[in-house]
N, C-alpha and C positions, 0 to 999 in steps of 0.2 A: 056399796054400788049400785047405780042406776043401769037402767037395762042399755042404753045407750052405750053409756064406758063399758059395759060387758062386751058388748059387742066391737066397739071397735077395737077394744084390747086384743080380741081373738082375730079379728083377720091383721093386727099390724104380726102377728106373732107368726099367721101365715104367711106373710108377705116374704118374711126369711131377708130383713133389713139387717145390718149392724145393729141398731139401734132405734128404737123406734122415739127418742127427744128430736129426732130431724122429722116425725110421721105425724105424732100423734102423744098426748101428755101420758104417760104411762099412766095405768089403770091400779098398777099394786105397786106401794114403794116399800123395797126394804128394810127393814125397821134398822135403826145402827148398831143395835147389839148384834146382827152377825154381818157388819160387816167387815171385809178383810181390813186389816192395819193400812196395807200400800194402796187399798182399793184409791183413785181417783173419782171416779165417776161410778156408778152404779149402775149396772145397764137390768132392763125392764124385766120382768120375768117371762116377758114374750120371748126375747131374744134367747133363755134358755130351750126355748122348744125347736129352735130352728135346730136341721136335722145335719146339717154340717159343720156347723159349729160346737155345738154342745157334745163335751168330750163322754157322755153315756149314747150317746146315740153309736146304731151298730154302723160296723165300718163296712164299705162295699166290698171287699177283698175279701170276707168271709165270715166275720164275726157275728155271731149268731144269738141273738137274746132268747131267755126260754119265758114263753109266755104262759100266765100263772092262770087259774083258772079264774080266781076271784077279779081280777084283773079283766077278761074277757067281758065281764056282765056290768063292768062300769061305766058309765057313761063318759062321753070324752071327756079330758082334764080342763077343769078351768084357771086360767091365769094363778088364781090363786092358791091353784095344788100345785104349782111347780117347783120345786125346789130353789131358792136362793142359789142365784150362779155365782160360779166361783173366780176370782179376780184374773185375768193371764197376765197381769203387768209383771208378776214379780214371780212369775213361774218356774223359770230357771234358779232363781235364789232358792224359791221352796224345795227344786230338785236338790239343789246342793245341800241342803239342810238333809232332807232324806237320807241321799247317798251317804251322807259322812257316816250316819249312825249304823246304817245296813251294811257298810265296810266294816265300820268297829266290830259290829254283833258278830259278822261269817267270820272276821279275821280269828276272833278270838274263839271258836269253836277248829281250829287247828293251830293255832300258835303254840299253845301249852306243851304238846306231842315231842317238842324237840328242847323242852326244859325241864321235862319228867324226870330226867336222871339225876341234875344235882339237885331237884326236889325230894328225891327221894333218900339223897346223898346226909341234906340238911334236917329233913322232917325225923328222920331215922328209921322207915318204913319198908317194906316187902314192895317189888314189881308190881304183884298184884292188889295191893292195895292203892298205889298210887296213881294206877290207871282211871281207878275212880273220878278223878280230878279231870281227865277229859271225856270219861264215859257221861259221868252224870249234866253236865252242861245240856250235852243234844240230849239225852235221856230228858231231862226237865222242859226242853224246846218242844219237843214230840209231844209230850201231854196235856200241853197248857196252849199251844201256838192255835188252835182252833177256836178254843175258849174264848182266847185276847180278842181273834178275829169277829166272834158273834158279838161280845161285848163292844167293841168298835163301832158295828152296824148298828144297833143297839142305842149306845151313849157318846158318839163320837170316835172319827176314825184319829182325829187329831187329838184329840185327849188321850187316848189311850196310847198313842205314838208318843206323848211328851210322859206319860208315867214309864213307859219303856224306857224312854232316854234316862230321868232321873234313876231309877231302880238299878239299870245297868252301870250306870257313874259310880252311885254308892256299892254294889256287890264287887266291880272293881275296885275301888278303895278299902273294903274290907278283904279282898285276897290277898291284897298286895302287905295286906299288917297282919293276915294270919301266920301262929306260931304252931299250929297244931295242924295234923290231917283232918280231924272233925272238922275242926273252923274254917279249913280252907275249902272242905266239900259243902257245907254249910252255904259259904260266899259262894261258890257258884254257880247253887241255886237260884240265890238270890239276883246273880248274874245274867242267868238264862232266862229267867221269869220277864227281865228287861229287856233281851233280845228279843224273846218270843213275842212280849205286847210290841215292840217299835215294828218288828220284821210282817207279823199279820197285817198289819197295817199302812204300811209303806206305801205298797204298789196300788192300796185302792185311794190314799192319799192324791198319788203321781194321776192316774187313769182320771179322778176327778177335776184335777188343777187344770191339765190339758186338752184340749180338744182334739178330736177323733183325727184331726190332718195330721197331728204331732206327736201321739199317744206313742204309736212306734216308735220313735226316735226317744222318746223320755223313759220309756219301759225298757229301753235297750240298753240307756245308762246307767238305770239302776241292775239291772241284771250283771253287768259288764262288772260294775263292784261289787256282785254279791260273788263272782268268779275270783274277781282282784280278793276279795278277801279270803275266800277258801285257799287259795293257789299261794299267795305273799306271805301266810301265815308262818310256814316252817321256815322264809327267808329272813325275814322279820326278824323272829323269835329267837333263830340262830346266831343275828348281828348283835341283839340286846343280851344275850344269854354270856356272847363271850367278851363282853364287855362291863355289863354289869351285874349285879343278882338277879336271880330268877323273879323277885318281885318286881322289878323293871318292867315284865311285861306285863304284866295289871296296872300297874301306877300309872304308866305313859297313855293310860284311858282316860282317867281322872280328868285332866283338864279339857281333854279334845272333850269329852261328856258334857262338862259344863258349858263349854263355849257352845255347843250346841243344842245344849237346853235352852239359854241366853237368847241366841239367834230366832231358835224357834219359836218363841215366846213373842219376837218383834215380825217374822215373816210368816211362819205359816198361817194358812188364812184358817178362820172361826168356822167350829164346825156347823152346818148348816142346819137348821129345827126340820125336824122330819117334817114329811108330809103326809095330809089323811090317810094315802093307801099305805104310807108306812106303817104309821099309828096301827092301821087294825090289821095291819099282816104281823105286827109283832106286837103283842098284848103280854107279852110275857118272855123270861127268860127262862131257858129250856133249862132245868135245875137237874133234872131227872138222868138226862142225856148225857151231861157234862160229867155226872158221878157216875156213870157206867163207861161212857169213852176217856177218861183218865186212866182207870185202871188196865181198861182193853191196849191202848197204844202202852202202856207202861209194860205190861206183862208181853207184847208183843215185840217190840223194840227192844227189850232187856236181854228177850232168848236171841233173839236174831244179833245182837250185837257179839253173845259170849258163845255162840256156837262154833265160831271158827277154834276154840279151845277144845272141842270135843262133844259131840251129843250126849249130853246125861241124863236121866229119868227127869232131874229138878228141871232143866231146861227144856226138854220137850211137855213136861205139864204144866211148866208156864206158860208156853207156846199155844198150848189146847185151849188151855184157860181162857187167854186172849182171843180164840176165835170165836171162842164159845160167847165171852160179852160182848164180839163186835156184831154176832147175831143176834143176840138180844138187843142192843142195841139198835138195831136196824127196825127190827119187829116196835121197839119204842118210839121211835120217829115217824114210823108211818101213823101214829097216832096222835099225836102231839099236835095241837093247835102250832105253837111257834118253834119251829124244830130247832137245833141246833145245828144240826145239816140237813140242806134242803137235799131230800134223795133222787128229786125229780129234776133237779139238774143233771145228772149223770146220763137222762134219757136222752141228751144232745149229745149228738154224736161227733159234734165239732168238739165240745168240751171234754167227752169222756177220752176220746183219739187222741190230742193234746197232752191230756192228764197223761194218760199211758206211755203215751211216746216222751215225754218229760221224764217218766219215771224209770224208763230202760236206760236214758239218756245218764241221769245222776246215776245209775247201776254203773254205768262204763266208768265216768268220773270217778267215782270213788273207789272204784277198784285202781284203775290207771294212779291215781293220787297217791294211792297207798305203795304198789309195788314199782313206780319208776326207781325210785331213790335206792330199792334196793338192787335192782336192776344196774343203777350206776356202781353203785359204791361197791357191789361184793362183786358181780359178773366184770365189770369193767374194770374196777380197781381206780377208779376215781376219789381222793379224797372230799370230803363234806362240806366243805367248803366250796369247789369246784364243782361238786355234783348239784348243791344248791344253786349258783351260779347258771348252770344249762338247764335246769328246770323252770327259770326265771322264763323262757322262751312260752312257755304255754301261759302265763298270765297276760306275756305280751302280746300273743294271738290272739289272746280273749279280746284284748283291752283296745284293739283295733278293729275286730268285724262285729264285736256287740255293737255300738253305735251305728254302726254302716249295715247291720241285720236291722236295725231299727228303722234306719230312713228307709230301706229298699222296701220295709212293708207298707211304711207310709204313701211310697209308691206305685208299687205293682201288687200290694196285696201281702198276706203274712201267710202262704199255704207254700208257695215256692221257694221262698228263702228256709222255712223250715226243711222240706223236704230236700233242697239240694245240702243244705246244713247238715243233717243227720247222716247224709251221703257222704260226703267229706267228711266229716267226726268219724264214720265205720271203714272207709277208704283207710286213714289216719291211723286210727288204732291196730286195721292188718300189717301196716307196714312197720310201725313200730314193733309190733311182736316179734317181726320178721326180723329185728336186727341183733349181727351177730358181737360177740362181746370185744373185737376189735374194729368196731363201728366206728370212723372219725367223729370229733364234736361237733363238725359243719353239716356232717349227715343228721346226728340226732338232734340237733337245734331245728334244723330245718324240717325234718318228719315233725317233731313234737310241734313246732309252730303251726303247723298244715293241721294236726291234727287240734288243737286249739281253736285254730279258726273255724274249722266244722262245727262245732261247738259254741263258739262265739254268735258265729249269723244265725243257728239254731234258735238259741234259747231267747233274744229280745222278739221275735214274731210270733215264737209259742206264748211266751207271757201275755203279748198283748192279745192274740185269740182266746185267752182264757181267760184272763179280763174282761176282754168282750164281750163275754156269751153268758153275763149274768146280768142283772139287774143294779141299780145304781144303791139299793140297799141291801145289797150279798158282797157289795166289792169287797168287805173287810175279810169276810168269809173266804170268798175266792183268793185274796193274798196271802190268807192263812193257810189254805189247801195247798196254795204252790209251796211253802214253806216248808210245809210238813212231807211235801211227797221229795223235796230234798232232802231233806234233812233223813228223811227214812231209806231212800234210793242211796246214798252214799252211804249211809250203815250198812244196809244189804250189800251193798258194791263190795266193801270192805271185806266183809266175812264169804262172801262168796269169790272175790278172788283170790281170797288166803285159800280157803276149801279146794279150790281149782287147782291152784299154783301147787302145793303141798301134796294135793291127791294125786297129779301127774306122776310129780317127783317121785314119792312114791312106790306108784304103780311100778317105772323105768328101774328104781331102784331094788326092789323085791322084798323092804322092808320100810317100816315108818320113820318120814322125814318130816324134819317139821322144822327147817330152817338153810341155810345154804350150805352143802356136802363141801368142804376144801378139797382142792384136786381134782372135781368132778364138776367142772364148769358146764359139762353137755347136762346134767340134769337139770340143772335151772335153767338153761336157756329154754330145754323141750318145755317145759313146765309155763317157761312163762310166754313161750308163742302159742302153745296149745288156750293157755287162759286166754290171751289178747283175740286169739282166734272166735274164740266163745263171745266175749263181748263185743266183737263186731257184728259178730248174729245178731245179738238181741240189739245192736243199736238199727240195724237194717228190720229190725221186726216191727222197732217206732215206726220208722218212715210205714212200713206198711201199711200200720196202724192209722197214719196219717192218709194214705189214699182211702183207706175204707172209709175213715169218717168223711171226706170231701164226697165221696161215690154216694154214702148214705144220706147227706144233704141235700143234694144234686136232684137225688128221685123222689126227694118227697113233693 
C-alpha cells in the first residue's frame, strides 16, 4: 500500500460514512476466507472504526472500556490492524441460532430435577446418589466455563460455540441411552462441557454481530432465553415425564441440537482473524492458571452446593482449600504474560459493580426458584400441575420485560433500567414473601409476574454493560464470566435459601426442622417470609452497588 492510499483510507475511516465504496476505493480488501456466508458486500476496514456503528465501541450510556497499558503506548491503528467487520444483514438469524442453543443448555440445568424420582426408581439407586445427575452438570459448567471463554477469545468464539453445540448434542444422546447411574453421570459431564463451551461464547458472538445501537436489545433477547430456560425446565420436564419415559428429557435435545449445528454452519459468521494487537497480547494460553482455577472452583462450588445438608469438617476443608487455591491463582495471574483472567478488568467500577449486582440478583433467583414450589404445594396445598401452571408467571414476566429492558438500554442507557429493575425485583420478592397460605391464585400470579418483570428489566442492560466494558479480544472471557456468576449465584442461592428457611423454622420450633411440619403452617410461613426479606435486602444491596459504581465512574 503506498502512502497516498493509506492516507485516503484513514480519512475515509474518520468521515464516519456507512461504506467507503461511494467515497473512494477501499485500501484494504477483506480476504474471501473471512467473509461471512451471508455477506452480500464486504465493507472496508475503515467502516469498523466508525464509533456509532462498530459493535465494539463503548456505549454513550455508561459502557466503559478498560484501557490497556500496552495499547496506550501504541500508535494510532492503521486500517490493516482493524478486525474484519461482522456482517449485519443476517444478524437476527445469528441471534436465533445462538439463543436456540442457549435455551437448551440452561433448560437442562433445571429440567432434570422433576425427573429425578423416576430415574431413581428405574436405576435402583439412593436419593443421595441420584442428586449427582443434577449437581454434576452445574459443577462441570462452573469448572470449565472460564477456560472455554478464553479459548474462544484465542481461537475463535464461533468455533467453540459450534464445538459446544456438538458436544451438548452428543452428551444428550448418551444421557438418553444410559442404563446405569455412572454412565448417566459421565454423559451429563459431556453434556455440561458442551453447554459451557457454547454459553461461554454466545454473548461474545452477539456483541460482535450487533452494532452498539442494537446491542442492548439483542443481549436482552439472549438474557430472556437464559431465564426462560432456567424457569421452564420444571414445567417442560414435568409434562414430558408424565407422558414419556425419563429419557425423553434428554433425547428431545438431539434433533434440536443437530438442527442448531447445521443452521450454525450456514448462518454464523466465520471467526475474524486476530489483529496484530490481539496476537501480541495473547502469546500463549495460561495453562498454569487453568490448572489452578479448575480445582479452586470445583472445591468451592461443591462445598457450597452441599452445605445445605450440614457443615461437615470435610466440606469446610474443601471450602478452605478452594479459597486457598483462588488466592494462589490470583498471585499467578498477576505474573503471567497472557493471563486466563485479566484481573485489571475488576478495577473498572462499572464492570465490577454490575458483576456484583448480577451475583446478588441470581442469589435471589436461585433461592426463590427453589422455595416457591414448596410454598405453593406444601403451604397453599396446590397440586403439582397447578403449582407448575402458577409458576409459569415467572418466565412469562421475564419474556415480556427482557427485550423491553434491552430496548430501553439502547435508547436511554443501561444504568437506569438496571437500577429500576433491581428495585422492582426487590419489592416483588418482599411482597411475595408476605403472601399467606390462603392467598388467591390471581394475587400470587400477579406478584410473581411483577417480581419476574423486575429481574427481566435488569438482566438485559446489565449484560450489555458488562459486555460493553471489555475489549474485543476479551468478549469470550466476559461472556463466560457472566455464565459463571449466574451458575454460582443460583447454587449459592439454593443453599443459602434452604439454610435461612429451615434455620428460622428450627429457631421458632425449638428443635431441628428439615422440612414442612404438618399441622404447623405458621412455621413454614414465618421462615418463608424471613428468607424472602433477606433476599430483598440483598437485591437492594446490588442496586446500591450500581449507584456506587456510577458515582466512582463519574468522579474519574
